[in-house]
A tleap script that builds the chain and sets N, CA, C and O, in Angstrom:
source leaprc.protein.ff14SB
mol = sequence {
  NMET SER ASP ILE GLU ILE ALA GLN THR GLU
  SER ALA ALA ASN PRO SER GLU ASN ALA ALA
  ALA GLU VAL PRO ALA GLU GLU ILE SER TYR
  HIE ALA VAL GLU LYS ASP GLY VAL VAL THR
  ALA ILE TRP GLU MET GLN GLY ARG LYS HIE
  VAL ARG THR ILE ASP PRO ARG SER ARG GLN
  GLY GLN ASP ILE LEU ARG LEU TYR THR THR
  GLU HIE HIE ASP GLU VAL PRO ALA PRO GLU
  ALA SER GLU ALA ALA SER CSER
}
set mol.1.N position { -5.656 -29.301 -21.756 }
set mol.1.CA position { -6.020 -28.511 -20.602 }
set mol.1.C position { -5.565 -29.256 -19.357 }
set mol.1.O position { -5.800 -30.459 -19.239 }
set mol.2.N position { -4.923 -28.568 -18.434 }
set mol.2.CA position { -4.540 -29.189 -17.178 }
set mol.2.C position { -5.332 -28.552 -16.053 }
set mol.2.O position { -5.730 -27.390 -16.130 }
set mol.3.N position { -5.553 -29.326 -15.017 }
set mol.3.CA position { -6.342 -28.829 -13.896 }
set mol.3.C position { -5.437 -28.218 -12.854 }
set mol.3.O position { -4.386 -28.765 -12.518 }
set mol.4.N position { -5.855 -27.092 -12.353 }
set mol.4.CA position { -5.170 -26.474 -11.226 }
set mol.4.C position { -5.954 -26.877 -9.993 }
set mol.4.O position { -7.165 -26.666 -9.919 }
set mol.5.N position { -5.273 -27.449 -9.042 }
set mol.5.CA position { -5.940 -28.012 -7.891 }
set mol.5.C position { -6.173 -27.002 -6.775 }
set mol.5.O position { -6.067 -27.348 -5.598 }
set mol.6.N position { -6.484 -25.778 -7.123 }
set mol.6.CA position { -6.772 -24.762 -6.123 }
set mol.6.C position { -8.273 -24.711 -5.978 }
set mol.6.O position { -8.987 -24.510 -6.961 }
set mol.7.N position { -8.762 -24.890 -4.767 }
set mol.7.CA position { -10.208 -24.873 -4.565 }
set mol.7.C position { -10.541 -24.026 -3.352 }
set mol.7.O position { -9.844 -24.064 -2.338 }
set mol.8.N position { -11.599 -23.274 -3.469 }
set mol.8.CA position { -12.092 -22.472 -2.364 }
set mol.8.C position { -13.563 -22.784 -2.198 }
set mol.8.O position { -14.253 -23.066 -3.178 }
set mol.9.N position { -14.053 -22.735 -0.965 }
set mol.9.CA position { -15.465 -22.945 -0.739 }
set mol.9.C position { -16.122 -21.598 -0.556 }
set mol.9.O position { -15.706 -20.800 0.284 }
set mol.10.N position { -17.157 -21.346 -1.350 }
set mol.10.CA position { -17.915 -20.117 -1.252 }
set mol.10.C position { -19.012 -20.339 -0.225 }
set mol.10.O position { -19.689 -21.366 -0.267 }
set mol.11.N position { -19.205 -19.400 0.700 }
set mol.11.CA position { -20.282 -19.521 1.669 }
set mol.11.C position { -21.325 -18.457 1.397 }
set mol.11.O position { -21.046 -17.448 0.749 }
set mol.12.N position { -22.527 -18.688 1.896 }
set mol.12.CA position { -23.613 -17.730 1.692 }
set mol.12.C position { -23.311 -16.461 2.480 }
set mol.12.O position { -23.083 -16.515 3.688 }
set mol.13.N position { -23.308 -15.327 1.800 }
set mol.13.CA position { -22.965 -14.063 2.442 }
set mol.13.C position { -24.189 -13.370 3.023 }
set mol.13.O position { -24.054 -12.510 3.893 }
set mol.14.N position { -25.381 -13.731 2.558 }
set mol.14.CA position { -26.598 -13.069 2.999 }
set mol.14.C position { -27.307 -13.947 4.023 }
set mol.14.O position { -27.851 -14.988 3.654 }
set mol.15.N position { -27.320 -13.555 5.320 }
set mol.15.CA position { -27.925 -14.398 6.346 }
set mol.15.C position { -29.445 -14.532 6.199 }
set mol.15.O position { -30.030 -15.444 6.783 }
set mol.16.N position { -30.098 -13.650 5.436 }
set mol.16.CA position { -31.547 -13.739 5.272 }
set mol.16.C position { -31.943 -14.900 4.369 }
set mol.16.O position { -33.111 -15.287 4.340 }
set mol.17.N position { -30.988 -15.459 3.633 }
set mol.17.CA position { -31.260 -16.604 2.769 }
set mol.17.C position { -30.943 -17.885 3.528 }
set mol.17.O position { -29.908 -18.509 3.291 }
set mol.18.N position { -31.841 -18.287 4.455 }
set mol.18.CA position { -31.599 -19.452 5.297 }
set mol.18.C position { -31.476 -20.732 4.489 }
set mol.18.O position { -30.652 -21.587 4.813 }
set mol.19.N position { -32.280 -20.881 3.443 }
set mol.19.CA position { -32.221 -22.090 2.631 }
set mol.19.C position { -30.860 -22.212 1.943 }
set mol.19.O position { -30.297 -23.305 1.869 }
set mol.20.N position { -30.336 -21.106 1.444 }
set mol.20.CA position { -29.040 -21.124 0.779 }
set mol.20.C position { -27.920 -21.388 1.775 }
set mol.20.O position { -26.916 -22.009 1.426 }
set mol.21.N position { -28.078 -20.926 3.004 }
set mol.21.CA position { -27.054 -21.123 4.016 }
set mol.21.C position { -26.971 -22.589 4.437 }
set mol.21.O position { -25.905 -23.050 4.845 }
set mol.22.N position { -28.067 -23.321 4.346 }
set mol.22.CA position { -28.078 -24.721 4.752 }
set mol.22.C position { -27.481 -25.632 3.682 }
set mol.22.O position { -26.926 -26.684 3.999 }
set mol.23.N position { -27.594 -25.237 2.435 }
set mol.23.CA position { -27.067 -26.031 1.332 }
set mol.23.C position { -25.608 -25.653 1.108 }
set mol.23.O position { -25.303 -24.478 0.907 }
set mol.24.N position { -24.690 -26.639 1.139 }
set mol.24.CA position { -23.279 -26.295 0.914 }
set mol.24.C position { -23.073 -25.759 -0.501 }
set mol.24.O position { -23.579 -26.323 -1.471 }
set mol.25.N position { -22.324 -24.663 -0.603 }
set mol.25.CA position { -22.036 -24.062 -1.909 }
set mol.25.C position { -21.055 -24.946 -2.671 }
set mol.25.O position { -20.257 -25.663 -2.065 }
set mol.26.N position { -21.116 -24.895 -3.992 }
set mol.26.CA position { -20.199 -25.685 -4.812 }
set mol.26.C position { -18.803 -25.094 -4.731 }
set mol.26.O position { -18.635 -23.882 -4.594 }
set mol.27.N position { -17.807 -25.960 -4.815 }
set mol.27.CA position { -16.420 -25.521 -4.754 }
set mol.27.C position { -16.032 -24.717 -5.986 }
set mol.27.O position { -16.462 -25.013 -7.101 }
set mol.28.N position { -15.219 -23.703 -5.766 }
set mol.28.CA position { -14.635 -22.936 -6.862 }
set mol.28.C position { -13.295 -23.585 -7.186 }
set mol.28.O position { -12.477 -23.812 -6.294 }
set mol.29.N position { -13.074 -23.880 -8.457 }
set mol.29.CA position { -11.793 -24.454 -8.875 }
set mol.29.C position { -11.294 -23.690 -10.084 }
set mol.29.O position { -12.056 -22.999 -10.760 }
set mol.30.N position { -10.015 -23.822 -10.346 }
set mol.30.CA position { -9.386 -23.127 -11.465 }
set mol.30.C position { -8.731 -24.143 -12.375 }
set mol.30.O position { -8.073 -25.073 -11.909 }
set mol.31.N position { -8.912 -23.964 -13.688 }
set mol.31.CA position { -8.353 -24.872 -14.678 }
set mol.31.C position { -7.513 -24.064 -15.659 }
set mol.31.O position { -7.992 -23.097 -16.250 }
set mol.32.N position { -6.257 -24.469 -15.826 }
set mol.32.CA position { -5.365 -23.781 -16.759 }
set mol.32.C position { -5.578 -24.340 -18.156 }
set mol.32.O position { -5.585 -25.556 -18.352 }
set mol.33.N position { -5.749 -23.459 -19.116 }
set mol.33.CA position { -5.863 -23.851 -20.518 }
set mol.33.C position { -4.490 -23.612 -21.138 }
set mol.33.O position { -3.991 -22.486 -21.151 }
set mol.34.N position { -3.887 -24.680 -21.649 }
set mol.34.CA position { -2.536 -24.586 -22.197 }
set mol.34.C position { -2.533 -24.853 -23.694 }
set mol.34.O position { -3.315 -25.654 -24.205 }
set mol.35.N position { -1.637 -24.165 -24.377 }
set mol.35.CA position { -1.393 -24.424 -25.791 }
set mol.35.C position { 0.112 -24.372 -25.984 }
set mol.35.O position { 0.753 -23.374 -25.657 }
set mol.36.N position { 0.669 -25.443 -26.512 }
set mol.36.CA position { 2.113 -25.552 -26.729 }
set mol.36.C position { 2.899 -25.287 -25.451 }
set mol.36.O position { 3.956 -24.658 -25.495 }
set mol.37.N position { 2.391 -25.764 -24.306 }
set mol.37.CA position { 3.086 -25.618 -23.033 }
set mol.37.C position { 2.969 -24.257 -22.380 }
set mol.37.O position { 3.616 -24.002 -21.364 }
set mol.38.N position { 2.146 -23.369 -22.953 }
set mol.38.CA position { 1.977 -22.027 -22.401 }
set mol.38.C position { 0.530 -21.873 -21.935 }
set mol.38.O position { -0.402 -22.201 -22.669 }
set mol.39.N position { 0.347 -21.374 -20.717 }
set mol.39.CA position { -1.006 -21.147 -20.201 }
set mol.39.C position { -1.588 -19.937 -20.921 }
set mol.39.O position { -1.048 -18.833 -20.848 }
set mol.40.N position { -2.710 -20.167 -21.623 }
set mol.40.CA position { -3.336 -19.094 -22.400 }
set mol.40.C position { -4.555 -18.514 -21.698 }
set mol.40.O position { -4.977 -17.402 -22.016 }
set mol.41.N position { -5.122 -19.241 -20.758 }
set mol.41.CA position { -6.293 -18.764 -20.022 }
set mol.41.C position { -6.435 -19.581 -18.745 }
set mol.41.O position { -5.909 -20.690 -18.643 }
set mol.42.N position { -7.147 -19.025 -17.777 }
set mol.42.CA position { -7.488 -19.741 -16.554 }
set mol.42.C position { -9.001 -19.671 -16.435 }
set mol.42.O position { -9.580 -18.585 -16.450 }
set mol.43.N position { -9.643 -20.829 -16.317 }
set mol.43.CA position { -11.096 -20.877 -16.181 }
set mol.43.C position { -11.450 -21.020 -14.719 }
set mol.43.O position { -10.951 -21.916 -14.038 }
set mol.44.N position { -12.311 -20.140 -14.233 }
set mol.44.CA position { -12.851 -20.267 -12.881 }
set mol.44.C position { -14.155 -21.043 -12.999 }
set mol.44.O position { -15.064 -20.637 -13.724 }
set mol.45.N position { -14.243 -22.152 -12.289 }
set mol.45.CA position { -15.399 -23.029 -12.364 }
set mol.45.C position { -16.064 -23.141 -10.998 }
set mol.45.O position { -15.388 -23.178 -9.969 }
set mol.46.N position { -17.391 -23.193 -10.996 }
set mol.46.CA position { -18.147 -23.469 -9.778 }
set mol.46.C position { -18.876 -24.777 -10.042 }
set mol.46.O position { -19.890 -24.817 -10.738 }
set mol.47.N position { -18.336 -25.842 -9.469 }
set mol.47.CA position { -18.829 -27.169 -9.827 }
set mol.47.C position { -18.468 -27.436 -11.277 }
set mol.47.O position { -17.293 -27.414 -11.642 }
set mol.48.N position { -19.478 -27.690 -12.112 }
set mol.48.CA position { -19.233 -27.923 -13.545 }
set mol.48.C position { -19.550 -26.697 -14.381 }
set mol.48.O position { -19.462 -26.745 -15.608 }
set mol.49.N position { -19.919 -25.598 -13.734 }
set mol.49.CA position { -20.314 -24.379 -14.446 }
set mol.49.C position { -19.122 -23.427 -14.598 }
set mol.49.O position { -18.429 -23.131 -13.625 }
set mol.50.N position { -18.891 -22.952 -15.828 }
set mol.50.CA position { -17.841 -21.973 -16.096 }
set mol.50.C position { -18.325 -20.612 -15.624 }
set mol.50.O position { -19.336 -20.106 -16.113 }
set mol.51.N position { -17.605 -20.013 -14.671 }
set mol.51.CA position { -18.001 -18.727 -14.109 }
set mol.51.C position { -17.373 -17.585 -14.902 }
set mol.51.O position { -18.068 -16.654 -15.310 }
set mol.52.N position { -16.052 -17.655 -15.123 }
set mol.52.CA position { -15.357 -16.602 -15.864 }
set mol.52.C position { -13.996 -17.097 -16.331 }
set mol.52.O position { -13.496 -18.129 -15.884 }
set mol.53.N position { -13.418 -16.331 -17.240 }
set mol.53.CA position { -12.077 -16.610 -17.746 }
set mol.53.C position { -11.139 -15.534 -17.217 }
set mol.53.O position { -11.453 -14.345 -17.278 }
set mol.54.N position { -10.005 -15.946 -16.705 }
set mol.54.CA position { -9.029 -15.028 -16.123 }
set mol.54.C position { -7.794 -15.022 -17.023 }
set mol.54.O position { -7.293 -16.076 -17.414 }
set mol.55.N position { -7.314 -13.833 -17.342 }
set mol.55.CA position { -6.096 -13.695 -18.151 }
set mol.55.C position { -4.898 -14.089 -17.284 }
set mol.55.O position { -4.712 -13.514 -16.211 }
set mol.56.N position { -4.079 -15.054 -17.719 }
set mol.56.CA position { -2.940 -15.475 -16.906 }
set mol.56.C position { -1.884 -14.383 -16.730 }
set mol.56.O position { -1.028 -14.487 -15.852 }
set mol.57.N position { -1.941 -13.337 -17.561 }
set mol.57.CA position { -0.984 -12.232 -17.423 }
set mol.57.C position { -1.450 -11.197 -16.411 }
set mol.57.O position { -0.673 -10.334 -16.003 }
set mol.58.N position { -2.731 -11.278 -15.999 }
set mol.58.CA position { -3.261 -10.311 -15.034 }
set mol.58.C position { -2.692 -10.596 -13.647 }
set mol.58.O position { -2.099 -11.648 -13.408 }
set mol.59.N position { -2.880 -9.658 -12.755 }
set mol.59.CA position { -2.365 -9.834 -11.390 }
set mol.59.C position { -3.002 -11.060 -10.729 }
set mol.59.O position { -2.308 -11.862 -10.104 }
set mol.60.N position { -4.333 -11.203 -10.870 }
set mol.60.CA position { -5.014 -12.344 -10.272 }
set mol.60.C position { -4.561 -13.655 -10.922 }
set mol.60.O position { -4.364 -14.659 -10.238 }
set mol.61.N position { -4.399 -13.636 -12.238 }
set mol.61.CA position { -3.923 -14.823 -12.941 }
set mol.61.C position { -2.527 -15.225 -12.472 }
set mol.61.O position { -2.257 -16.408 -12.267 }
set mol.62.N position { -1.654 -14.258 -12.304 }
set mol.62.CA position { -0.293 -14.538 -11.810 }
set mol.62.C position { -0.341 -15.112 -10.400 }
set mol.62.O position { 0.407 -16.035 -10.076 }
set mol.63.N position { -1.232 -14.561 -9.548 }
set mol.63.CA position { -1.365 -15.065 -8.175 }
set mol.63.C position { -1.837 -16.519 -8.168 }
set mol.63.O position { -1.320 -17.341 -7.411 }
set mol.64.N position { -2.818 -16.832 -9.012 }
set mol.64.CA position { -3.332 -18.208 -9.090 }
set mol.64.C position { -2.232 -19.150 -9.571 }
set mol.64.O position { -2.033 -20.216 -8.989 }
set mol.65.N position { -1.522 -18.769 -10.620 }
set mol.65.CA position { -0.453 -19.621 -11.139 }
set mol.65.C position { 0.681 -19.780 -10.126 }
set mol.65.O position { 1.241 -20.867 -9.982 }
set mol.66.N position { 1.013 -18.710 -9.437 }
set mol.66.CA position { 2.076 -18.774 -8.426 }
set mol.66.C position { 1.668 -19.725 -7.301 }
set mol.66.O position { 2.476 -20.532 -6.841 }
set mol.67.N position { 0.421 -19.628 -6.866 }
set mol.67.CA position { -0.072 -20.516 -5.813 }
set mol.67.C position { -0.004 -21.968 -6.264 }
set mol.67.O position { 0.426 -22.838 -5.506 }
set mol.68.N position { -0.427 -22.228 -7.491 }
set mol.68.CA position { -0.423 -23.596 -8.027 }
set mol.68.C position { 0.987 -24.159 -8.096 }
set mol.68.O position { 1.225 -25.281 -7.650 }
set mol.69.N position { 1.918 -23.404 -8.642 }
set mol.69.CA position { 3.276 -23.917 -8.789 }
set mol.69.C position { 3.952 -24.063 -7.435 }
set mol.69.O position { 4.778 -24.959 -7.263 }
set mol.70.N position { 3.627 -23.211 -6.470 }
set mol.70.CA position { 4.191 -23.326 -5.126 }
set mol.70.C position { 3.672 -24.576 -4.440 }
set mol.70.O position { 4.448 -25.299 -3.816 }
set mol.71.N position { 2.359 -24.850 -4.544 }
set mol.71.CA position { 1.774 -26.021 -3.894 }
set mol.71.C position { 2.300 -27.319 -4.472 }
set mol.71.O position { 2.513 -28.275 -3.727 }
set mol.72.N position { 2.514 -27.382 -5.775 }
set mol.72.CA position { 2.877 -28.627 -6.430 }
set mol.72.C position { 4.368 -28.784 -6.676 }
set mol.72.O position { 4.798 -29.811 -7.201 }
set mol.73.N position { 5.161 -27.793 -6.310 }
set mol.73.CA position { 6.605 -27.850 -6.538 }
set mol.73.C position { 7.244 -28.989 -5.749 }
set mol.73.O position { 8.122 -29.678 -6.266 }
set mol.74.N position { 6.813 -29.196 -4.501 }
set mol.74.CA position { 7.410 -30.223 -3.647 }
set mol.74.C position { 6.968 -31.633 -4.012 }
set mol.74.O position { 7.584 -32.600 -3.563 }
set mol.75.N position { 5.912 -31.776 -4.817 }
set mol.75.CA position { 5.397 -33.091 -5.154 }
set mol.75.C position { 6.185 -33.780 -6.263 }
set mol.75.O position { 6.027 -34.984 -6.462 }
set mol.76.N position { 7.028 -33.048 -6.989 }
set mol.76.CA position { 7.812 -33.624 -8.081 }
set mol.76.C position { 8.983 -34.381 -7.475 }
set mol.76.O position { 9.789 -33.793 -6.755 }
set mol.77.N position { 9.092 -35.687 -7.756 }
set mol.77.CA position { 10.195 -36.460 -7.167 }
set mol.77.C position { 11.542 -36.036 -7.749 }
set mol.77.O position { 11.650 -35.689 -8.924 }
set mol.78.N position { 12.544 -36.075 -6.910 }
set mol.78.CA position { 13.899 -35.730 -7.347 }
set mol.78.C position { 14.415 -36.829 -8.260 }
set mol.78.O position { 14.106 -38.000 -8.037 }
set mol.79.N position { 15.203 -36.485 -9.293 }
set mol.79.CA position { 15.727 -37.506 -10.213 }
set mol.79.C position { 16.578 -38.551 -9.503 }
set mol.79.O position { 16.542 -39.723 -9.876 }
set mol.80.N position { 17.340 -38.155 -8.489 }
set mol.80.CA position { 18.181 -39.116 -7.768 }
set mol.80.C position { 17.324 -40.148 -7.047 }
set mol.80.O position { 17.686 -41.323 -6.983 }
set mol.81.N position { 16.183 -39.711 -6.502 }
set mol.81.CA position { 15.320 -40.637 -5.770 }
set mol.81.C position { 14.725 -41.678 -6.710 }
set mol.81.O position { 14.625 -42.849 -6.344 }
set mol.82.N position { 14.331 -41.279 -7.903 }
set mol.82.CA position { 13.742 -42.232 -8.832 }
set mol.82.C position { 14.797 -43.190 -9.368 }
set mol.82.O position { 14.486 -44.353 -9.626 }
set mol.83.N position { 16.023 -42.741 -9.543 }
set mol.83.CA position { 17.096 -43.608 -10.009 }
set mol.83.C position { 17.456 -44.624 -8.942 }
set mol.83.O position { 17.711 -45.789 -9.249 }
set mol.84.N position { 17.479 -44.185 -7.683 }
set mol.84.CA position { 17.816 -45.097 -6.586 }
set mol.84.C position { 16.734 -46.155 -6.410 }
set mol.84.O position { 17.032 -47.305 -6.085 }
set mol.85.N position { 15.478 -45.769 -6.624 }
set mol.85.CA position { 14.376 -46.706 -6.444 }
set mol.85.C position { 14.363 -47.745 -7.572 }
set mol.85.O position { 13.934 -48.878 -7.353 }
set mol.86.N position { 14.818 -47.386 -8.756 }
set mol.86.CA position { 14.794 -48.324 -9.879 }
set mol.86.C position { 16.012 -49.245 -9.898 }
set mol.86.O position { 16.020 -50.220 -10.649 }
set mol.87.N position { 17.040 -48.967 -9.098 }
set mol.87.CA position { 18.255 -49.801 -9.077 }
set mol.87.C position { 18.096 -50.994 -8.186 }
set mol.87.O position { 19.022 -51.796 -8.056 }
savepdb mol mol.pdb
quit
């Protein structure tokens, strides 16, 4: 399983719940479940609690995966840079 580093903060939507509004909500994160290099499911987590499973073929699943690959695409070092650094 690999972690998708997409996180959103959920805020209290009901202003009548003052106690809930004062306590910071747990972050929502997404974790890709892979088998043989293929993403088979995406888990939506709130803190350590599993909220739901998202089908990676669904529109929302595709959006999450697209966001993840777009954010992390620039972080992969170019092969020429690593070769130059090792010489």
